[in-house]
N, C-alpha and C positions, 0 to 999 in steps of 0.2 A: 712570864711571857704575856705580851699585850694581847688583849682580846680583839680579834679582827672582825667580829660580828658587830654590826651597828643596828640601831633601832630607828624606826620612823623613816625619815626621808634621807638618811645618811648613806654615804657611799659604801657599796658592797664590793665592787671590782672596778677596773678601769672603764669608765663610761657607763656603768651599770648602777642603778639606784633602786632602793626598795621603797615602794609607795606605802604599803601596809603589810600586814602579816601574810597575805596571800597574793600580792601583786607586785610586779617589777616593771621598770622602764629602762630605756637606754638613750644615750645622747651621742650624736656624731657631729664633729666640727672639723671639716677638712676642705681641701680644694676639690672642686668638681667642675669639669669643663673649663678650667682656668679661673673659676670664680669661687669665692668663699661659700661654703655650704654648711649650714648649722641647723640641725633638726633634733627634736625629742620625740620618741615614739613610745606610747603606752600600749599600743596594739600591734600585732603582727601585720605588716603592710600588705601581705598577701591574703591571709585568712580573716583579718580584722578581729581576731580573738586576743584577749589580754594575756600578758605573760604571767603565768601562775607559779613559775619556778625560775630560780636564778639561771639555771642551765639553758632554759628556753630563751631568755633575754640575751644571754651571751651568744648563743647560736645565731639568732636573728641579726644581732649587731654585726657579727663577723661576716654573715652572708651579704649584708648591705654594703659593708666596707669593700668586700671583694668585687661586688658589682660596680661600685664607683671606680675602683682601680681599673677594671676592664674598660669602663666607659672612658676614663682618662686616656688610656692607651689608644683609643680610637681617634683621638684628636691629632691631626697632623701637626708636626713641629713647625712647619712653614709651608707656604704655598710653593709648589714646584711644578714647572712646566714639562711637557713631553720633551722639548728640546734640551732642557737642563739635564733631565734624567739620561737621555741618550748620550749626551756628551760626557757625562760622568761615567757611564758604562764604558764608553770607548777608552777613557783615560785609566780606569781602575779595574774593571771587571771583565775585560775582553782579552786579557793577556794569555789565557789558556785556550782561546778559540783559534781555529784554523784561519789563516789569512783570507782564504776564499770566502769563508763565512762572513767575516768582517766586511769584506768588499761588497758582498751581496746585501748585507744589512744597510750599509751606507747608501748604496744605490737605491734601494727600496725607499729609504727615508727621504733622500734628496729629491728623487723624481716623482714620488707619489704622496707621501704623508706629511712632509714638513710644512708645505703651504697651507694645508687644511688644519692640521692638529699641532703644529710646532709650538704655538703660544698657549695651548690649552693647559689649564691646571689639571694635573692627573687626578686630583681628588674630585674634580667636576667632570671627568670623562664619562660620557653617557653611552650606555650599551646601544641605545637606539641610534645615536650619531655614528657609532662604529658600524653598525649594521647597514645604515643607509649609505655610508661611504663604500663599503664592500659591495653592496648591491648595485650601486651606480657603476663602479668599476667593472663589475661582471656583465651587466646588461647594456652598457653604453660605450664600451671600448672593445678593442680587439684582443685584450689581455686574456690569457687562458686561465681557467679555473684554478689549475694547480699553481700558477704564479700568484694569483690573488690570495691563495692560502698563505703565502709568505707574508702578506700584509697583516693577516690575522696573527701569525706568529710574532710579528713585530710588536703588536699591541700587547700581547701577553708578556713579551720581554720587558716592555716599559713598566707595566703594572707590577710585575714581580719584582723588578729592581726597586721601584718605589716602596713596595711593601716590605722588602728585606731591610730597608733603611728607615722603617717606621715613619715614612713621609706621607702615607695615606691611612685612612681609618680601616679597621678590620671589616667594617660593614661594606665599605666601598670595594675592598679587595674581594670579599666573598661574592658580592653582587656581580663583579666583572669576570671573575675567574673560577669560582667554585660552585655556586648554586646552579644546578642543572636547568632550572626554569628561567634564569636571567643571564647567565654568563654569555660572554661574547662568542659568536658562532658565525660560520659562513652562511650565506644565503643558499637556499636549495638550488641544486643544479638542475638546469632545464633538461627536459626529456630529449631535446635535439642536440644536447651537448654531452654525449657519452665519450669521454676520452679513453682510449685504450692505454692501459699501463705499459703494455709491451707492444712495440711496433716491429714487425718482422718483414724483411724484404723477401720477395719470391725469388726462385732460382733465376728466372728471366731478368728480374731487376738487378740481381747481383752480377749477372753476365754483362749487362749494360754498364753498370758502375765500373767493373773491372776494365772494360774496353775503353771507357772515357779517361781513366786515370793511368792507363798503362804507359810505362816509360816516362812518366812525369815525376815531379818532385813530391806529388801527393800519393804515389802508389804505395810507398812504405807505410805511410800513416794509415791508409785504408786497410792494409793487411793487418796492422797491429790492432786496429779497432775491431775488425771482423774475426780474425783468427786467434788473437790474444785477448779479445774482449776488454780492451783497455779504454779508459776515458780519454777524451782528446787532450786534456791538460796533462795527463800522465804520459801520453804518447810524445808530446813535444818537450816534456821535461826529461826525457831519457838522454843519458850520456853514455859514452863508450864503456865507462867503468861499471855500468849496469848490465853489460852484456857478457855472459859467461859462455864463451863458445865451446869450451871443453865439455861442460855438462849440459849445454843447450838450454840454459835458463836465462830469464830476464828478471832482474831485481827492480821492483817498482818501489821507489823510496821517496820520491818528490814529484811535484807537478809544476808546470809553468803557470805563472800568474801575471796579470797586468794590473798594476795599481798606479793611478794618477798618470797614465800614459807610459809607464816604465815597466818593462818586462823583468820579472824576477823568477826565481825558483823558490818554492816554499813547501811547508808540510802538506801531506796528503789530507783528503777530506776527513778521514777518521783513522784511528790507530790500526784498525783491521785492514785498511787499504794498503798498508805496507806489506808486501808479499813477494814471493818468488814463484814465477810461473814458467812452465815448460814451453819451449818454442815449437811451433809446427815446422815441418821440413821446409815449407815454402818460405817462411819468415827467416829461418836459419840460412838458407841458400841466398836469399836476398841480402841479408846483412853481411855475409861473408864477401859477396861480390862488391857490395857498396863500400865496405871497409877497404878492400884492395884498391878500388878506384880512387877513393878519397885520399888514402895514404900516398898514392902515386901523384895525385894532383898537388898535394901539400909539398911533396918533395920537388916537383917540377916548377911550382909557382909559389915559392915561399914569400916573396915580396907581396904578391896579391893577397894572400891570406893574412899577412901582417897588416896591410893597409885596411882591409875590411874587417879586422878583428873587432869583436864586441866583448864587453865584460858584463856578465850577468850575475848579480849577487844571489847566492843561495842563502836564504834567511830562515831563521827558526821562527817559531810562532810569535815571538815578541819583537820581531824586526831586527834582531841581531844577526850580523853576517857570519854564517858558518864557514862559507868558502866562496871564492870568486871563480866563476866558470867562464871559459872563453869559447870562441867560435868553433874551434876544432874539437872541443869536448863533446859537442852535441851530435847525436847520430843523424839528425836531419839536415846538417850542414851539407850544401851541395858541392859538387866538384868545381864549381865556379865561385866558391867562397861566399855564397849567399846564406844569410842567417834565416832559418825557417821557424815560424811561430804558428800557433793555432790560428792566427789571422791569415796565414798563408793558405789555409785550406778553404777560406771563404770563396775564393775564385772558383775552385773546383766544385764546391758544393752547388754554386749557381750553375756551373756547366752541367752538372748531373741533372739539376731540375729542368734546365732549358732543353738540353739535347736528349735526355732520357725521358722527358715528359712524365716526371714522377715527383712526389713529395720526397724530400731528403733532409735528414739530420744525421750528423756524424754519430751521435749516440745510438741511433738505430742499428748501426753496424754491430755494436756491443750487444744490443738486444737480440739481433739475429744469430750471432755466434753462440750466445748463451742458450737460446731456445733450441738450436740444432743439437747442442750437447745434451740438453734435457731430453730431447726426443730419443736419444740413444741410451737413455737410462743411466746417465752419469750420476753416481752417488751424490746426493744433494750437498753433503758436507764438503765434498771435493770441489764442486762447482761454486759453492759459497766462498771457499777460500780463494779460488782462482779469480773470482769477481771482486774480492776485497770487500764483501758485505759485512756489516756489523751484526745484522740480524738474519738468521736463516729464513725467516718469514719473507724477507725481501727476495731471496733467491727462489723461493717456492713459486712465485708468479711465473717464472719461465717454464715451469712444468705444467702450467695451465694455459699457456699461449698456444696458438694454432699456427702450424707451419705446413707447407705443402708436403714435406717429408713425413711430418707427424701424421697427416691424413693418410698417406700411403702405407705407413706402418699399421695404422688402425684398420685399413682395408685388408691388408695381408692377415692381420690377426682375426678379423671377422671371417675371412675365407678359410683360415685354418680351423676355426671352431665350428662354423656353420656350413662351410662348403662341402660339396660331395666329393 
């Protein structure tokens, strides 16, 4: 067998050389940062001590090679802009996202971010530039803090997409998204801008709202928002096959969307949003009467309903048509064959603001209904399911909201405990 041990300056292992009886050295010849890198080291580059054993030289060489490998991975394969990454995301990585999410992301990018950052190389994206942009939007526009938070989420989306494709360096990714001291963040909220997470209508406000929409095309929508705690897109996405009159249940399985000016039905916001919920007596009675009147109108005016018919595609998350829905499928179709969408409620929302002299958002009906149920000690897991929340922590905020009825319950409890 050949002797593998060499004397003097002869090779002992790959890249390892023996200088004399007690000292070793190593050589590295590789690509570093895209350039040729050739070096010979007789001393440990960290401790500056000579290598007195073969094992020490091998270990130091392996460590430096590993560091060079990591450094090479930091180098972007090519310059890529925010616009390129977002469009690549839309084509390839958004297929499992809800259509409503994609629509919101497109809107945020088109209306707020594209003009400022569209041509920016992601590798050169600055934490300070992002912060200044968010700060300007918050302090110099009428946009709400919660909406501007969606801008920050968009930047995180872009940087994560670029990082997942090895198009930015690890250093840039860590600086923008990981390191607590440098990562992108929202500007501090002003003291005078404390948004309530839960907005609850008073009993008097509800009385006014009911009076304004009574006997209108918006009354059913109002009832579904308040008493069924449904989101407005879910409300107008309901079709008659979602109504189980026998068991008094409503199946929430889709929502109405508007994309590029066209109304469609699509997947719900999250998988947990798909649910079955019990009807209140008032909603049940209203639907029974409305169904009877609508069936009668369709029978008496078939030509009118045929002339005014609309076709609404029910699409899956990838834009494939699952089913085609028609005018008479939707529960909000009127007896005069008018197709109702969530845009139809805009008129009534303004009427409530003007005549009721109050702030109004449809979603606050859901907040109000949920808070009233929380006041009556509805088990949190049941309310979570009814609301279609993904996280029970989201439902918990309704148990910390303040309502008039909650205050009365508190007063009664105080009197019971401390009253004479």
